[in-house]
N, C-alpha and C positions, 0 to 999 in steps of 0.2 A: 133564204130558207135553208136551215140545217137539216140534212138527211143522213141518218145513220142506221146501221143494222143493229147497233147496241140497244139494250132495253133501258138505258139510263144515259143522261148527259152528265159526265163527271163534274162534280162541284155545283150542279144546278138543281134546283127544285123544279119539278114539272107538274103542270096541271093537265091531265089527260082530257082531250076534247072529243075523242071518238075515232073509230076506224075510218080510214080513207083509202080509196082505191082508184085505179085508172086502168083501162084495158083498151086494146085495139086488136082487130083481126086484119092481117095484111096478106097480100099475095103478090106474086110476080107474074108478068104476062107470059103467054104461052110460049113465045120464042125462047125466053130464058129457061122455062121449064124443060123444053126439049134439049137445050144445050146442057142443062144440069143433069138430065138423064144420061147423056153421053159421058159427062164427067164422072158420074156415079159408076159407070162401067170400068173406068180406068183408075179411079181413086183420086184422092186429093181434095183440097178445099173447094167447096162450091161457093165462090165469092158472092154471087147474087143472093144466095140464101143467108150468108153471113151478114151481108148488108141489110137484108130484110129483117133479120133478128135485131140488129143494132137499131135500125129505124123504129121498129115496133117497141123496143124497150124505152127509147127516148120519148116517143109519143105517150106511152102508158105512164111513164114517170111524170111528164108534164101535166097530164090530166089529174094524177094523184096530187101533185103540188097545188094545182088550181083549186081542187076540192078542199085541201087543208087551209089554204089562204082564205077561202070563203068562210071557213069556220073561225078565223082569227088566229090560226096557229102560226108559230114562228119556227117550228121544227116538226119533223116526222121521225119517230123512233121505231125500232123493230121492223124496219123496211125489208120486204122480201119481194122476190120476182119469181114468176112461174110462167111456163109456156106450155102450149099444147097444140097439136095439129087438129084443125077443124075438119079439113078435107085435104086431099092431095094438092100440094103446092101452096097451102095457106098455113098460117100459124096465128094463134092468139097469144098475146103477151099481156100479162097481168102484173101490176105493181101495187103493193098494198102495205099499210103500216098504221101506226097509231099517231094521230095528230096531237101535238101538245103545245102548250104555251110555257116557255121557261123564263125565269127571271134572271 
C-alpha cells in the first residue's frame, strides 16, 4: 500500500475510491501520569506520552489502510494526521486520506 501526503502519484493515473480514515483513543496508566506530572514540573520530554502518540498514530494508520484495502485501493493520497486531547491523560489520533487505485 502506497501512502503519500501528495495529491497525485507522479506518472500515474488514479481512480479515486473515497475517503478513508482510522482513529484510536489511547491513555497511559495512572502511575505513568503521576510520573509525567513530575516531569512536567522540571521540563523535558515525557517519553511515555511520546510513546503513546507514536502508538496511536500507528494504530490509526493501520485502521485507515485496512479500510482502503477493503475498498480495493492500492494507495492512499492526501494523507493527513490529527490529534486531540479527549480528557486529561488521553489522546485521540486520526489518520485520513483518499483511497485510490492507480495503474
